[in-house]
C-alpha positions, 0 to 999 in steps of 0.5 A, spaced: 604 536 782 605 532 776 600 527 774 603 520 775 600 516 768 600 509 766 597 511 759 595 518 756 590 522 759 586 527 754 583 533 758 577 536 754 571 541 754 565 542 749 561 548 747 555 546 745 548 548 742 545 546 749 545 541 755 540 536 752 545 530 751 540 526 746 539 533 741 544 538 742 551 538 738 558 540 739 560 547 736 567 547 739 571 542 742 578 542 745 583 537 747 589 537 751 593 530 751 598 529 756 603 523 756 606 519 761 613 522 759 610 529 761 609 531 753 603 535 751 599 536 745 593 541 744 587 541 739 581 546 738 576 545 733 570 549 731 564 545 729 558 546 724 553 543 729 548 542 723 543 546 727 541 553 729 545 555 735 540 558 740 541 565 742 542 563 750 547 558 748 551 563 744 550 568 750 554 563 754 560 561 749 560 567 744 559 562 738 554 564 733 551 560 727 555 565 722 562 563 726 561 556 724 557 556 718 564 554 714 567 549 719 567 542 719 561 537 721 563 533 727 562 527 723 568 530 718 572 531 725 570 524 728 576 520 726 581 525 728 578 526 735 577 518 736 585 517 734 586 522 739 583 519 745 582 512 743 588 510 747 587 515 753 583 516 759 579 522 760 579 528 764 574 534 764 570 539 769 563 536 769 565 531 764 562 525 767 555 528 767 555 532 760 561 532 756 563 524 756 555 523 754 555 528 749 561 526 746 559 519 746 553 521 742 556 525 737 561 519 736 555 514 735 552 518 730 558 519 726 558 511 726 564 510 731 563 505 736 567 507 741 566 504 748 568 510 753 567 506 759 573 502 757 577 509 759 578 511 766 574 518 767 577 523 772 571 528 773 575 534 776 568 538 778 566 532 782 573 532 786 572 539 787 565 539 789 567 533 794 572 538 797 570 545 796 563 546 793 565 551 787 565 553 780 570 552 775 572 560 775 572 559 783 576 553 783 581 556 778 582 562 783 582 557 789 587 552 787 591 556 782 590 563 785 589 565 777 583 569 774 580 565 769 580 569 763 576 567 756 571 563 761 567 558 757 572 558 751 573 551 750 581 552 750 581 556 756 576 551 760 580 545 758 587 548 760 584 551 767 581 544 768 588 540 767 591 546 772 586 545 777 587 537 777 594 538 778 593 543 784 588 539 787 593 533 788 598 538 791 593 540 796 590 534 798 594 528 801 589 523 801 588 524 793 592 519 790 596 521 784 593 515 780 588 515 774 584 509 777 584 512 784 582 519 781 577 516 776 574 512 782 573 518 786 570 522 781 565 517 778 558 516 779 559 509 780 551 507 780 550 509 773 550 503 767 549 509 762 552 516 762 545 519 762 543 516 768 537 512 765 539 505 767 543 504 774 546 499 778 542 496 784 546 493 790 547 487 787 550 490 781 544 489 776 541 494 771 535 497 773 531 503 770 532 509 774 526 513 771 519 512 769 513 507 771 519 501 772 523 505 776 527 501 781 525 494 777 530 490 773 531 491 766 531 484 764 525 483 768 521 488 764 524 485 758 519 479 760 514 483 763 513 488 758 517 487 751 514 493 748 517 498 753 524 497 750 521 498 743 518 504 745 525 506 749 529 505 743 525 509 738 524 515 743 528 521 744 533 517 749 541 518 748 544 513 743 549 510 749 543 509 753 540 505 747 546 501 746 546 499 754 539 497 753 541 493 747 547 490 750 542 487 756 537 484 751 542 481 747 546 478 753 539 475 756 537 472 749 544 469 749 543 466 756 537 463 754 540 459 748 
């Protein structure tokens, strides 16, 4: 089943130096952009992460320091990546929990203030886990009856993700071929930031979801312990989490005026 699109959707996959959203960097990014008229364009870039790639990460994706030594940094590629995705919704496999948060960090480090929350995000892994509970390789075999060759190469994983979503729509009649529906179905709607440090309570108000103030309103803590926010903004938390906290603080200040 082909996707019913109101605007383009970019399926993308990242290979990285590790799994820490705040610290780790992209070493490869592949984007497959699908347009409402069915046209497609694909781009893959190797990226110099400006840090050493741990051996355990290289063992997964096969990319070493030597292979990216002469490649552009993400900051050098950021404008091209932004131009490709800025008008699009986003699709990926475990993208809501990892790829989108890390991409947001890299864009912010490159001084591109792109609010990814303005795009719908369809996480094919979430749909898969709600329906079948498997990995990407198993999903590709299950839905498409194909073996995923070159697994953990960004281009192969990206194309497999795109094909799996189309096959999911063919298999499950309860899934609507609509990006808003799929984004809602595959989202973790309780998070105010991508990394899950700030969540929404039952009233839709931001609360901390970790630490000594877990479950308490962010705005209350701003009054109760203003130094806590200062610590968070200077500590090793994701830039997008800091952006959310700064927005809440500014909204609170504007409300008092």
